[in-house]
C-alpha positions in Angstrom: 119.5 71.4 40.3 120.0 70.0 43.8 121.3 73.3 45.0 118.5 75.2 43.3 115.7 73.0 44.7 117.0 72.0 48.1 120.0 74.3 48.9 123.8 74.2 48.9 123.8 72.2 52.1 122.4 69.2 50.2 125.4 68.9 47.9 127.9 66.1 48.2 131.4 67.0 49.4 132.7 66.6 45.8 130.1 69.0 44.4 130.6 71.5 47.3 134.3 71.5 46.7 134.4 71.6 42.9 135.9 73.5 41.0 138.1 74.3 44.0 141.3 72.2 44.3 142.3 72.0 47.9 145.7 70.6 49.0 147.7 71.0 52.2 151.5 71.2 52.3 153.4 71.7 55.6 150.2 72.6 57.4 149.4 75.3 54.9 146.3 75.0 52.7 146.7 75.6 48.9 143.6 76.6 47.1 143.4 76.6 43.3 140.9 76.0 40.5 140.2 73.1 38.2 140.4 74.0 34.5 137.7 71.4 33.7 135.3 74.1 34.9 134.6 76.5 32.0 134.7 79.7 34.2 137.9 78.6 36.0 139.4 77.8 32.6 138.5 81.3 31.3 140.0 83.0 34.4 143.2 80.9 34.5 144.1 80.4 30.8 143.7 84.0 29.5 145.7 85.8 32.1 148.4 87.3 29.8 150.8 88.2 32.6 150.9 84.6 33.8 149.8 83.0 37.0 150.8 84.6 40.3 150.5 83.1 43.8 149.0 85.0 46.8 149.2 84.2 50.5 145.9 85.3 52.1 143.7 84.6 55.1 140.6 82.5 54.1 138.1 80.4 55.9 138.3 76.8 54.7 134.8 75.3 54.6 134.6 72.1 56.6 132.8 70.2 53.9 135.5 70.9 51.3 137.4 67.8 50.3 141.2 67.8 50.9 142.7 66.1 47.8 146.3 65.9 48.7 148.4 66.3 51.8 152.2 66.2 52.2 155.0 67.4 54.4 158.6 68.4 53.6 160.0 67.4 57.0 161.8 64.2 56.1 163.8 62.5 53.4 163.7 63.7 49.8 160.5 65.7 50.5 162.7 68.3 52.2 163.6 69.5 48.7 159.9 70.0 47.7 159.9 73.8 47.8 163.1 74.6 45.9 162.3 72.0 43.2 158.7 73.3 42.9 159.7 76.9 42.7 162.4 76.4 40.1 160.1 74.2 38.0 157.5 76.9 37.9 160.2 79.5 37.1 161.3 77.4 34.2 157.8 77.1 32.8 157.2 80.8 33.1 160.6 81.8 31.6 159.4 83.6 28.4 163.0 84.1 27.1 162.4 80.9 25.1 159.4 79.1 23.7 157.2 77.0 25.9 158.3 73.8 24.1 161.9 74.6 24.9 160.9 75.4 28.5 159.4 72.0 28.8 162.7 70.5 27.5 164.6 72.5 30.0 162.2 71.3 32.8 162.9 67.7 31.6 166.6 68.2 31.8 166.3 69.6 35.3 164.0 66.8 36.5 166.2 64.1 34.8 169.3 65.5 36.5 167.5 65.4 39.9 166.3 61.8 39.2 169.8 60.7 38.3 171.1 62.1 41.5 168.4 60.4 43.5 169.1 57.0 41.8 172.9 57.3 42.1 173.5 59.4 45.2 170.2 59.0 47.1 169.6 62.7 46.5 172.6 63.9 48.6 173.7 66.5 46.0 170.2 67.7 45.0 171.1 71.3 46.2 174.0 71.4 43.8 171.7 70.3 40.9 169.2 73.0 41.8 171.9 75.7 42.0 173.3 74.5 38.7 169.9 74.9 36.9 169.4 78.3 38.5 172.6 79.4 36.8 171.6 77.8 33.5 168.3 79.8 33.6 170.4 83.0 33.5 172.8 81.7 30.9 171.7 83.0 27.5 174.0 80.8 25.6 172.6 77.7 27.4 169.0 78.7 26.6 170.0 79.3 22.9 171.5 75.8 22.8 168.2 74.3 23.8 166.5 76.3 21.0 168.9 74.7 18.5 168.0 71.2 19.4 166.6 69.6 16.3 163.1 68.0 16.4 162.6 64.6 14.7 159.0 65.3 13.7 158.5 61.8 12.4 159.4 60.2 15.7 157.4 62.9 17.6 154.2 62.3 15.7 154.7 58.5 15.9 154.6 58.7 19.7 151.5 61.0 19.6 149.9 58.8 16.9 150.1 55.8 19.2 148.5 57.8 22.1 145.6 58.9 19.9 145.0 55.3 18.8 145.0 54.4 22.5 142.5 57.2 23.2 140.2 55.9 20.5 140.3 52.4 21.9 139.3 53.5 25.4 136.1 55.1 24.2 134.6 58.5 25.1 131.9 59.2 27.7 131.6 63.0 27.6 129.5 64.6 24.9 131.5 67.9 25.2 134.8 66.1 24.8 133.3 64.0 22.0 132.7 67.1 20.0 136.3 68.3 20.6 137.7 64.8 19.7 135.6 64.6 16.5 136.8 68.1 15.5 140.5 67.1 16.1 140.1 63.9 14.0 138.3 65.8 11.3 140.9 68.6 11.3 143.7 66.1 11.0 141.7 64.1 8.4 141.9 60.9 10.5 139.3 58.3 9.7 138.9 56.0 12.8 138.5 53.0 10.5 141.6 53.7 8.4 144.4 56.1 9.3 148.1 56.2 8.5 151.1 57.9 10.1 152.0 59.6 6.8 148.7 61.4 6.4 148.6 62.3 10.1 152.1 63.9 9.8 151.2 65.8 6.6 148.0 67.2 8.0 149.5 68.0 11.4 152.3 70.0 9.8 149.9 72.0 7.6 147.5 72.8 10.5 150.4 73.7 12.8 151.9 76.2 10.3 148.7 77.7 8.9 146.2 77.7 11.7 147.7 76.8 15.1 150.9 79.0 15.1 149.3 82.3 13.9 147.1 82.2 17.0 149.4 80.6 19.6 152.5 82.7 18.7 150.9 85.7 20.4 149.0 83.7 23.1 151.4 81.0 24.2 150.7 82.1 27.8 147.5 80.1 27.6 149.4 76.8 27.5 151.9 78.1 30.0 149.1 78.9 32.4 147.6 75.5 31.9 150.9 73.8 32.8 151.6 76.0 35.9 148.1 75.5 37.2 148.4 71.7 36.7 151.8 71.6 38.5 150.2 73.5 41.4 147.1 71.3 41.4 149.0 68.1 41.8 151.5 69.3 44.4 154.4 68.7 42.0 157.0 67.3 42.7 155.5 64.3 44.5 158.3 63.3 46.9 158.1 61.1 49.9 159.7 58.2 51.6 157.5 55.9 49.6 157.9 57.7 46.2 161.2 58.9 44.7 160.1 59.0 41.0 160.3 62.6 40.0 160.5 61.7 36.4 157.1 60.0 36.4 155.5 63.4 37.3 157.3 65.1 34.5 156.4 62.4 32.0 152.7 62.8 32.9 152.7 66.6 32.6 154.6 66.6 29.4 152.4 63.9 27.7 149.2 65.7 28.7 150.7 68.9 27.3 151.7 67.2 24.0 148.3 65.5 23.7 146.5 68.9 24.4 148.6 70.5 21.6 147.6 67.8 19.2 144.0 68.4 20.0 144.4 72.1 19.4 146.3 71.6 16.2 143.6 69.3 14.9 140.7 71.6 16.0 142.5 74.5 14.4 142.4 72.6 11.1 138.7 72.0 11.4 138.0 75.7 12.1 140.7 77.0 9.7 142.2 78.9 12.7 141.7 79.4 16.4 139.9 81.9 18.6 139.5 82.3 22.3 136.1 80.5 22.4 137.3 77.4 20.5 140.5 77.2 22.6 138.6 77.6 25.9 136.2 74.8 24.9 139.0 72.5 23.7 141.1 72.8 26.8 138.2 72.7 29.2 136.7 69.5 27.7 140.1 67.9 27.4 140.9 68.7 31.1 137.6 67.2 32.2 138.1 63.9 30.4 141.9 63.6 31.1 142.6 65.2 34.5 139.7 63.4 36.2 140.6 60.0 34.8 143.4 58.4 36.6 143.0 55.2 34.6 143.7 57.1 31.3 146.8 58.9 32.8 148.1 55.5 33.9 147.4 54.0 30.5 149.4 56.9 28.9 152.5 55.9 30.9 152.0 52.2 30.1 151.7 53.0 26.4 154.9 55.0 26.5 156.7 52.2 28.3 155.3 49.5 26.0 156.6 51.4 22.9 160.0 52.2 24.6 159.2 55.9 24.6 159.5 56.4 28.4 162.7 58.3 28.4 163.8 62.0 28.4 164.8 61.8 24.8 161.4 60.6 23.6 159.3 62.8 25.9 161.4 65.9 25.0 160.5 65.1 21.4 156.8 65.3 22.2 156.9 68.8 23.8 159.3 70.6 21.5 157.9 72.5 18.5 
């Protein structure tokens, strides 16, 4: 309304920038879109070939807000580019399912974190080269597929996160609709709910309503993750911050929570279609990605319940 009545020049920096996501790495601007915008979500999520990156000449508007700025000149940050490139390659490797790709990403990040903790990152290039080879090793990829999922433990973790989300309250009407549909689809009553009923309804929805749609359109979730990785300048490495695993934990938990929302919503609608998926992801992104407090609370919840480990987080992402 401000733009319509007074003109674009009257907008605040935030409103002028949004839904653009502007970062700067090594003096180069990176411009992407926020999936919390319905039109950006449509353009990003439904690109069947996957997200590609282009280097172009563009005028950066002075009033656009720069969200993140970093440099790979010193310390561990010198490994930013190879880690980032391989992380995206892993997520986009369609030889295996997306859940298995997220497990592989976790193994890669955990190996890097272990090297940082034990060797101060001196052999990071060796770890990167090792996982480049693993990406080409069919037997290794098949071994990840064979990892058994403890669904009981997986859903227990997600169950606790849903309860945490309920306790925080909801301010967005659009997300409230999505949340209510998830709860109804999973037959969860906010007054009284049990893990056993959650597990039964989740399994039924996943098999009958979620999988038939997502088996042919898994690229939607892949695109969401790649876009999010790019948005946040993953991996966040600097002299002050050497916690690679924290970034992976956040990304994986958001992915797992989004999947629960979609599984629940699929039960409410007895299936999924593009419009329902678009609205679910967009409203979820708006309430989650723009809420640093909630993201922090997710990690605190994982740590409080002793779930902050590669083993537990891998459980959340694997189908």
